[in-house]
C-alpha positions as CSV (number, residue, x, y, z in Angstrom):
1,M,14.9,-32.2,-49.1
2,R,15.9,-34.9,-46.6
3,H,18.1,-32.2,-44.9
4,L,15.0,-30.1,-44.0
5,K,14.1,-32.4,-41.2
6,L,17.5,-31.7,-39.6
7,L,16.8,-27.9,-39.4
8,N,15.3,-28.0,-35.8
9,K,18.2,-30.2,-34.6
10,N,20.8,-27.9,-36.3
11,F,19.2,-24.9,-34.6
12,F,19.7,-26.6,-31.2
13,Y,23.3,-27.3,-31.9
14,L,23.9,-23.8,-33.2
15,F,22.5,-22.3,-30.0
16,L,24.3,-24.8,-27.9
17,F,27.8,-24.4,-29.4
18,S,27.7,-20.7,-30.1
19,I,26.7,-19.7,-26.6
20,L,28.0,-22.3,-24.1
21,F,30.6,-24.6,-25.6
22,I,34.0,-22.9,-25.6
23,T,36.3,-25.7,-26.5
24,N,40.0,-25.8,-27.2
25,S,40.6,-26.5,-30.8
26,N,44.0,-28.0,-30.2
27,S,42.6,-30.5,-27.6
28,N,41.9,-34.1,-28.3
29,E,38.3,-35.1,-29.0
30,P,36.5,-36.8,-26.1
31,I,35.6,-40.4,-26.4
32,D,32.1,-41.2,-27.9
33,I,30.5,-42.5,-24.7
34,W,27.6,-44.0,-26.6
35,D,29.8,-46.4,-28.6
36,L,29.6,-49.2,-26.2
37,E,31.8,-51.5,-28.1
38,K,34.7,-49.0,-28.1
39,I,34.2,-48.3,-24.4
40,K,34.2,-52.0,-23.6
41,K,37.5,-52.5,-25.5
42,K,39.0,-49.5,-23.9
43,D,38.0,-50.6,-20.4
44,D,39.3,-54.1,-21.0
45,V,42.7,-52.7,-22.1
46,E,42.8,-50.4,-19.1
47,L,41.9,-53.2,-16.6
48,E,44.4,-55.5,-18.2
49,T,47.1,-52.9,-17.9
50,N,46.3,-52.1,-14.3
51,V,46.3,-55.7,-13.3
52,K,49.7,-56.4,-15.0
53,T,51.3,-53.4,-13.2
54,F,50.7,-54.9,-9.7
55,D,53.5,-57.0,-8.3
56,T,52.2,-60.5,-7.8
57,E,54.2,-61.0,-4.6
58,T,52.8,-57.8,-3.0
59,I,49.3,-58.9,-3.9
60,S,49.8,-62.3,-2.3
61,N,51.3,-60.8,0.8
62,N,48.2,-58.6,1.2
63,N,45.8,-61.5,0.6
64,L,44.3,-59.8,-2.5
65,N,43.5,-61.5,-5.7
66,E,43.1,-60.1,-9.2
67,S,39.3,-60.3,-9.3
68,N,39.0,-58.3,-6.1
69,L,41.3,-55.6,-7.3
70,I,39.4,-55.1,-10.5
71,Y,36.1,-55.1,-8.7
72,I,37.2,-52.4,-6.2
73,E,38.7,-50.3,-9.0
74,E,35.5,-50.4,-11.1
75,E,33.3,-49.7,-8.0
76,E,35.4,-46.6,-7.1
77,K,35.3,-45.4,-10.6
78,I,31.4,-45.7,-10.8
79,E,31.0,-44.0,-7.4
80,S,33.3,-41.1,-8.5
81,N,31.4,-40.6,-11.7
82,E,28.0,-40.6,-10.0
83,L,29.1,-37.8,-7.7
84,K,30.1,-35.7,-10.8
85,L,26.9,-36.2,-12.6
86,V,24.2,-33.8,-11.4
87,G,21.2,-33.0,-13.5
88,L,17.8,-34.1,-14.7
89,Y,18.0,-35.2,-18.3
90,D,19.6,-38.1,-20.1
91,P,22.1,-36.6,-22.7
92,A,20.9,-39.1,-25.3
93,E,17.5,-37.4,-25.3
94,N,19.0,-34.4,-27.2
95,D,21.9,-36.2,-29.0
96,L,24.4,-34.9,-26.4
97,N,27.0,-36.9,-24.4
98,L,28.4,-37.0,-20.9
99,N,31.7,-35.4,-22.1
100,M,30.2,-32.4,-23.7
101,W,31.6,-29.9,-21.2
102,E,35.0,-31.5,-20.4
103,L,37.1,-29.5,-22.9
104,S,35.4,-26.2,-22.2
105,D,37.0,-23.4,-20.2
106,G,35.1,-23.1,-16.9
107,E,35.9,-19.5,-16.5
108,K,34.4,-18.6,-19.8
109,I,31.3,-20.7,-19.1
110,I,30.7,-18.8,-15.9
111,K,31.0,-15.4,-17.7
112,L,28.7,-16.6,-20.5
113,V,26.1,-17.9,-18.0
114,E,26.2,-14.5,-16.2
115,K,25.5,-12.7,-19.6
116,I,22.7,-15.1,-20.5
117,E,21.0,-14.5,-17.2
118,K,20.8,-10.8,-17.9
119,I,19.1,-11.5,-21.2
120,K,15.3,-11.9,-21.6
121,L,15.2,-15.2,-23.5
122,S,12.2,-16.3,-25.6
123,D,10.3,-19.4,-24.5
124,D,12.0,-21.6,-27.0
125,A,15.5,-20.3,-26.0
126,K,14.6,-20.9,-22.3
127,N,13.5,-24.4,-23.0
128,I,16.8,-25.1,-24.9
129,Y,18.9,-23.6,-22.2
130,K,17.0,-25.6,-19.5
131,K,17.7,-28.8,-21.3
132,L,21.3,-27.8,-21.8
133,I,22.2,-26.8,-18.3
134,L,20.2,-29.6,-16.6
135,T,21.5,-32.4,-18.7
136,N,23.7,-35.0,-16.9
137,A,27.3,-34.4,-17.9
138,F,30.8,-34.3,-16.4
139,P,32.0,-30.8,-15.4
140,P,34.7,-29.0,-17.3
141,E,38.2,-30.0,-16.4
142,N,39.7,-26.4,-16.6
143,N,39.1,-23.4,-14.4
144,I,36.1,-24.6,-12.5
145,N,35.5,-27.3,-9.9
146,K,32.6,-29.6,-9.5
147,D,30.8,-27.5,-6.8
148,E,31.0,-24.4,-8.9
149,F,29.6,-26.2,-11.9
150,I,26.7,-27.6,-9.8
151,N,26.0,-24.2,-8.3
152,L,25.4,-22.8,-11.8
153,K,22.5,-25.3,-12.1
154,I,21.2,-24.6,-8.6
155,K,21.3,-20.8,-9.1
156,W,19.4,-21.2,-12.4
157,L,16.7,-23.3,-10.8
158,I,16.2,-20.7,-8.0
159,K,16.0,-17.9,-10.5
160,N,13.6,-19.8,-12.7
161,D,11.5,-20.4,-9.7
162,D,9.7,-23.5,-11.0
163,L,8.9,-25.5,-7.8
164,N,8.0,-28.6,-9.6
165,L,11.3,-28.6,-11.5
166,I,13.2,-27.9,-8.3
167,K,11.4,-30.7,-6.5
168,E,12.3,-33.1,-9.3
169,F,16.0,-32.0,-9.3
170,I,16.3,-32.5,-5.5
171,I,14.8,-36.0,-5.7
172,K,16.9,-37.1,-8.6
173,N,20.1,-35.7,-7.1
174,N,19.7,-36.6,-3.5
175,Q,23.3,-36.7,-2.5
176,A,24.5,-35.8,1.0
177,N,24.7,-32.0,1.5
178,L,24.5,-31.4,-2.3
179,N,21.3,-29.4,-2.4
180,N,21.2,-27.6,0.9
181,L,20.6,-24.2,-0.6
182,L,18.0,-25.6,-3.1
183,I,16.1,-27.5,-0.3
184,K,16.0,-24.5,1.9
185,Y,14.6,-22.4,-1.0
186,F,12.0,-25.0,-1.8
187,L,10.8,-25.3,1.8
188,D,10.7,-21.5,2.4
189,K,9.0,-20.8,-0.9
190,N,6.2,-23.3,-0.3
191,L,5.8,-22.1,3.3
192,S,5.6,-18.5,2.1
193,L,2.8,-19.5,-0.3
194,G,0.9,-21.2,2.5
195,K,1.6,-24.7,1.1
196,I,2.9,-26.3,4.3
197,D,1.9,-29.8,3.2
198,S,3.9,-29.4,-0.1
199,A,6.9,-28.3,1.8
200,C,6.7,-31.2,4.3
201,E,6.1,-33.8,1.6
202,L,9.7,-33.4,0.4
203,F,11.0,-35.2,3.4
204,S,9.1,-38.4,2.5
205,L,10.5,-38.3,-1.0
206,I,14.2,-38.0,-0.3
207,K,16.4,-40.6,1.5
208,N,19.4,-38.4,2.4
209,I,18.4,-35.5,4.7
210,P,21.3,-33.0,4.7
211,D,23.1,-32.5,8.0
212,D,21.9,-28.9,8.2
213,N,20.3,-27.5,11.4
214,Y,17.8,-25.4,9.5
215,I,16.6,-28.3,7.3
216,L,16.5,-30.6,10.4
217,K,14.4,-28.1,12.3
218,Y,12.0,-28.0,9.3
219,K,11.8,-31.8,9.4
220,I,11.0,-31.8,13.1
221,Y,8.3,-29.2,12.7
222,C,6.8,-31.2,9.7
223,L,6.6,-34.3,11.9
224,I,4.6,-32.3,14.5
225,H,2.5,-30.8,11.7
226,E,1.7,-34.3,10.5
227,D,0.9,-35.4,14.1
228,Q,3.9,-37.7,14.3
229,K,5.0,-36.3,17.7
230,E,6.8,-39.4,18.9
231,V,9.0,-39.4,15.8
232,A,9.5,-35.7,16.2
233,Q,10.7,-36.2,19.8
234,L,13.2,-38.8,18.6
235,Q,14.6,-36.5,15.9
236,Y,14.8,-33.6,18.4
237,D,16.7,-35.8,20.9
238,L,19.1,-36.8,18.2
239,I,20.1,-33.3,17.1
240,K,20.3,-32.2,20.8
241,E,22.8,-35.0,21.4
242,S,24.9,-33.8,18.5
243,G,25.3,-30.4,20.2
244,F,22.3,-28.4,18.7
245,E,21.5,-25.2,20.5
246,D,18.6,-22.9,19.7
247,S,16.6,-21.5,22.6
248,F,13.9,-20.0,20.3
249,F,13.3,-23.4,18.6
250,D,13.4,-25.2,22.0
251,K,10.6,-23.0,23.4
252,N,8.4,-23.4,20.3
253,F,9.1,-27.1,20.2
254,N,8.0,-27.6,23.8
255,F,4.9,-25.4,23.2
256,L,3.8,-27.3,20.0
257,M,4.4,-30.7,21.7
258,G,2.2,-29.7,24.5
259,Y,4.9,-29.7,27.2
260,S,4.5,-26.0,27.9
261,N,1.8,-23.4,28.2
262,N,4.2,-20.5,28.1
263,L,2.3,-17.4,26.8
264,D,5.4,-15.2,26.8
265,M,6.5,-16.3,23.3
266,K,8.8,-14.0,21.3
267,L,8.6,-12.9,17.6
268,S,11.5,-13.9,15.5
269,E,12.2,-12.7,11.9
270,D,15.6,-14.5,11.6
271,S,14.1,-17.0,9.2
272,L,10.8,-17.8,7.7
273,L,10.5,-20.9,9.8
274,N,11.0,-18.9,12.9
275,F,8.4,-16.4,11.7
276,H,5.9,-19.2,11.0
277,L,6.5,-20.7,14.5
278,S,5.9,-17.2,16.0
279,H,2.6,-17.0,14.1
280,L,1.6,-20.4,15.5
281,T,2.6,-19.8,19.1
282,I,1.9,-16.1,19.8
283,K,-1.6,-15.4,20.9
284,N,-3.4,-12.7,18.9
285,F,-0.4,-12.6,16.5
286,Y,0.1,-9.2,14.8
287,Y,3.0,-8.0,12.7
288,E,3.6,-4.4,11.7
289,T,5.3,-4.3,8.3
290,N,7.9,-1.7,7.3
291,D,10.4,-0.9,4.6
292,K,12.9,-3.4,6.0
293,T,10.4,-6.3,6.0
294,K,11.8,-9.2,3.9
295,K,10.0,-9.9,0.7
296,I,9.4,-13.6,1.6
297,I,7.7,-12.5,4.9
298,W,5.5,-10.1,2.8
299,K,4.5,-13.1,0.7
300,Y,3.8,-15.2,3.8
301,L,1.6,-12.5,5.3
302,S,-0.3,-12.2,2.1
303,S,-0.8,-16.0,1.7
304,N,-2.1,-16.2,5.3
305,N,-4.3,-13.2,5.1
306,L,-2.3,-11.3,7.7
307,L,-1.7,-8.1,5.8
308,T,-3.3,-4.8,6.9
309,K,-6.3,-3.9,4.7
310,A,-6.2,-0.8,2.5
311,N,-9.1,0.6,4.5
312,D,-7.2,0.3,7.7
313,I,-4.2,2.3,6.6
314,D,-3.7,5.6,8.4
315,L,-3.4,8.2,5.6
316,E,-1.3,10.3,8.0
317,D,1.3,7.5,8.3
318,R,3.6,8.3,5.4
319,E,5.9,5.3,6.0
320,K,3.0,2.9,6.2
321,I,1.7,4.1,2.8
322,K,5.2,3.8,1.2
323,S,5.4,0.3,2.7
324,F,2.0,-0.5,1.1
325,E,3.3,0.6,-2.3
326,K,6.4,-1.4,-2.1
327,A,4.4,-4.5,-1.0
328,T,2.2,-4.0,-4.0
329,D,5.3,-3.8,-6.2
330,N,6.6,-7.2,-4.9
331,G,3.2,-8.8,-5.4
332,S,2.0,-9.0,-1.7
333,Y,-1.0,-6.7,-2.4
334,K,-3.1,-6.5,-5.5
335,E,-2.8,-3.4,-7.7
336,T,-6.5,-2.8,-7.2
337,D,-5.9,-2.6,-3.4
338,L,-3.4,0.2,-3.9
339,L,-5.7,2.1,-6.2
340,D,-8.4,1.8,-3.6
341,L,-6.1,3.3,-1.1
342,Y,-5.4,6.2,-3.5
343,T,-9.2,6.9,-3.7
344,R,-9.3,7.5,0.1
345,F,-7.2,10.7,-0.2
346,Q,-9.1,14.0,0.0
347,F,-8.3,16.6,-2.6
348,N,-10.1,19.9,-3.3
349,I,-11.7,20.8,-6.6
350,Y,-8.8,23.2,-7.4
351,Q,-6.2,20.4,-7.2
352,I,-8.3,18.2,-9.5
353,I,-8.8,21.0,-12.1
354,S,-5.2,22.0,-12.1
355,V,-3.8,18.5,-11.6
356,F,-0.9,18.9,-14.1
357,D,0.6,21.6,-11.8
358,A,-0.8,20.5,-8.4
359,Y,0.7,17.0,-8.4
360,K,4.2,18.4,-8.6
361,L,3.8,20.1,-5.1
362,L,2.8,16.9,-3.3
363,P,4.8,14.0,-1.9
364,N,5.2,11.2,-4.4
365,Y,2.5,8.9,-3.0
366,E,0.0,11.7,-2.8
367,A,0.9,12.8,-6.3
368,R,0.1,9.4,-7.6
369,A,-3.2,9.4,-5.7
370,L,-4.2,12.8,-7.3
371,L,-3.3,11.7,-10.8
372,Y,-5.4,8.6,-10.4
373,Q,-8.4,10.4,-9.0
374,A,-8.1,13.0,-11.8
375,F,-8.2,10.2,-14.4
376,L,-11.3,8.7,-12.8
377,V,-13.3,12.0,-13.2
378,S,-11.8,13.0,-16.7
379,K,-13.8,12.3,-19.8
380,D,-11.4,13.6,-22.5
381,A,-9.4,10.8,-24.1
382,N,-6.2,12.8,-24.5
383,T,-6.3,14.0,-20.9
384,Q,-6.8,10.5,-19.7
385,I,-3.8,9.2,-21.7
386,K,-1.7,12.1,-20.4
387,L,-2.7,11.3,-16.8
388,L,-1.9,7.6,-17.2
389,K,1.5,8.5,-18.8
390,L,2.4,10.7,-15.9
391,L,1.1,8.2,-13.4
392,K,3.3,5.5,-14.9
393,K,6.3,7.8,-14.8
394,E,5.7,8.5,-11.1
395,F,5.7,4.8,-10.4
396,D,8.8,4.2,-12.5
397,N,10.7,7.0,-10.8
398,D,10.3,5.4,-7.4
399,N,11.1,1.9,-8.8
400,L,7.5,0.7,-8.4
401,S,6.8,-0.2,-12.0
402,N,5.4,-3.6,-11.0
403,A,2.8,-1.9,-8.8
404,F,1.1,-0.4,-11.8
405,D,1.4,-2.6,-14.9
406,K,-1.7,-4.8,-15.1
407,E,-4.0,-2.0,-14.1
408,L,-2.4,0.4,-16.5
409,I,-3.3,-1.9,-19.4
410,R,-6.9,-2.3,-18.1
411,L,-7.4,1.4,-17.7
412,I,-5.9,2.3,-21.0
413,Q,-8.3,-0.1,-22.7
414,T,-11.2,1.9,-21.4
415,I,-10.1,4.9,-23.5
416,D,-11.7,5.5,-26.9
417,K,-8.8,5.1,-29.3
418,E,-10.6,7.0,-32.0
419,N,-10.3,10.2,-30.0
420,I,-6.6,9.9,-29.2
421,S,-4.4,12.4,-30.9
422,P,-1.1,11.4,-32.6
423,E,0.8,13.0,-29.7
424,F,-0.4,10.2,-27.4
425,S,-1.0,7.4,-29.9
426,E,2.5,6.0,-29.5
427,F,2.2,5.6,-25.8
428,Y,-1.2,4.0,-26.3
429,I,0.0,1.5,-28.8
430,L,3.2,0.7,-26.8
431,Q,1.2,-0.3,-23.7
432,L,-1.3,-2.4,-25.7
433,A,1.7,-4.3,-27.3
434,N,2.4,-5.7,-23.8
435,I,-0.9,-7.6,-23.7
436,E,-0.3,-11.3,-23.9
437,N,-3.5,-12.7,-25.3
438,E,-4.8,-14.3,-28.5
439,E,-5.8,-11.0,-30.0
440,F,-2.3,-9.8,-30.2
441,K,-0.5,-13.0,-31.0
442,I,1.2,-13.3,-34.4
443,K,-0.8,-15.4,-36.8
444,Y,0.5,-17.3,-39.8
445,N,-0.9,-18.1,-43.2
446,N,-1.0,-21.8,-43.9
447,K,-1.1,-21.1,-47.6
448,I,2.4,-19.6,-47.7
449,L,5.2,-22.2,-47.8
450,H,7.9,-20.4,-45.8
451,Q,5.5,-19.4,-43.0
452,S,3.7,-22.7,-42.3
453,K,4.2,-25.6,-44.5
454,L,7.8,-26.1,-43.3
455,I,6.5,-26.2,-39.8
456,N,3.9,-28.8,-40.8
457,Y,6.7,-30.8,-42.4
458,F,8.7,-30.8,-39.2
459,T,5.7,-31.9,-37.1
460,G,5.0,-34.7,-39.6
461,E,1.7,-33.3,-40.8
462,I,2.8,-33.0,-44.4
463,S,4.6,-35.6,-46.5
464,K,8.1,-35.1,-48.0
465,E,6.8,-35.6,-51.5
466,K,4.2,-32.9,-51.0
467,I,6.6,-30.3,-49.8
468,E,9.1,-31.1,-52.6
469,K,6.4,-30.6,-55.1
470,D,5.4,-27.2,-53.6
471,L,9.1,-26.2,-53.5
472,E,9.5,-27.1,-57.1
473,K,6.6,-24.9,-58.1
474,M,7.9,-22.0,-56.1
475,L,11.3,-22.3,-57.7
476,K,9.8,-22.4,-61.2
477,K,7.9,-19.1,-60.4
478,I,11.2,-17.6,-59.2
479,K,13.0,-18.7,-62.3
480,K,10.3,-17.1,-64.6
481,K,10.6,-13.8,-62.7
């Protein structure tokens, strides 16, 4: 029974080796980096060999002694290794080692990572993968370079979109120009959420500011935002001396510093920082959204309460309504805002009564409005289910599935399930299966060994002797049968 405790750890290894470790079976095993005694002996041998290989006359002519040579060699080795190690977690935390990737084929790792990113992983699998990809380790030696290996980590962090995790990664791996892409993403994402202070705080937490004009402009703006204008002026002068040229930023800098009262400020969508500066410096700022509006600008407008209200949308403006639907799909508007917009459309009684034929003759957005209004006035459970099914299909056909998912669940729960016919019961059950709350979570029976007592054993809530006794009883029952 002592092996039972190893089950969790074995599962981790199975996941780790089966998905990500593609090693060459004919290659030599990497050195156990945690065996300090072996490493010391190996290093001593290497240093002794290196010292002996140098010609003593050459050393004396260059005024070098043996101790200086060894010191320089060790220092270069340490610095070189530190540049290769990029991550968050100590390999010892999960019984891994720094060499775990070295014999892997980099090309195969890239392909496997691409496949994994297309899979919807469970929470447990996500956690294991996070620990694996963010553990400090040397990059593979074959078919991948250090930068490509680091980019796998950075791309995963951006896709995962955990700002706290990204912040921790940037701080712990604050090497020159290593995290430019990640820092830009962190700054822009916080700014888009209206969290300017969180974005600016990063500069006080990292020592090495990348030599990147966009990040440097952010830093200067943050200094102005934090009322450190003298320091901002100094930083601005430094980048100007290095050859920095950006007329748009120059005008906005002078305006924010109080050097200029220029009211003829232009709007720029080239970057989120430029858009934010435009918002700050343009009097009576107004922005008209369209299909080409970037998603991050939508988010910024939403966070700063700058979006057009549903009641202000011109129902004759087809492009504006389509833009509103797309904005709801990407989360800039609430689903209830879109449904409120649909209720503003005027339909005659014939269209409502013959809805299953009438909606086919209308533009897509009007068809959705008609189906929703028909649902609101319908009292028959089967008709309601059919209308919601068609409404969902209309959203899916226009790639707007995220604009009607939460409200679909809410509306479907208002229907009396007892009156739903078998024809529509499958759709009803399928939609309710997506609800993530306690009512639909899988429960386990604590009286059944294989369902729960093993879990208690792993968490230390049940003794080894108790579980052995229970297992012996179960085996006796099996034997009798």
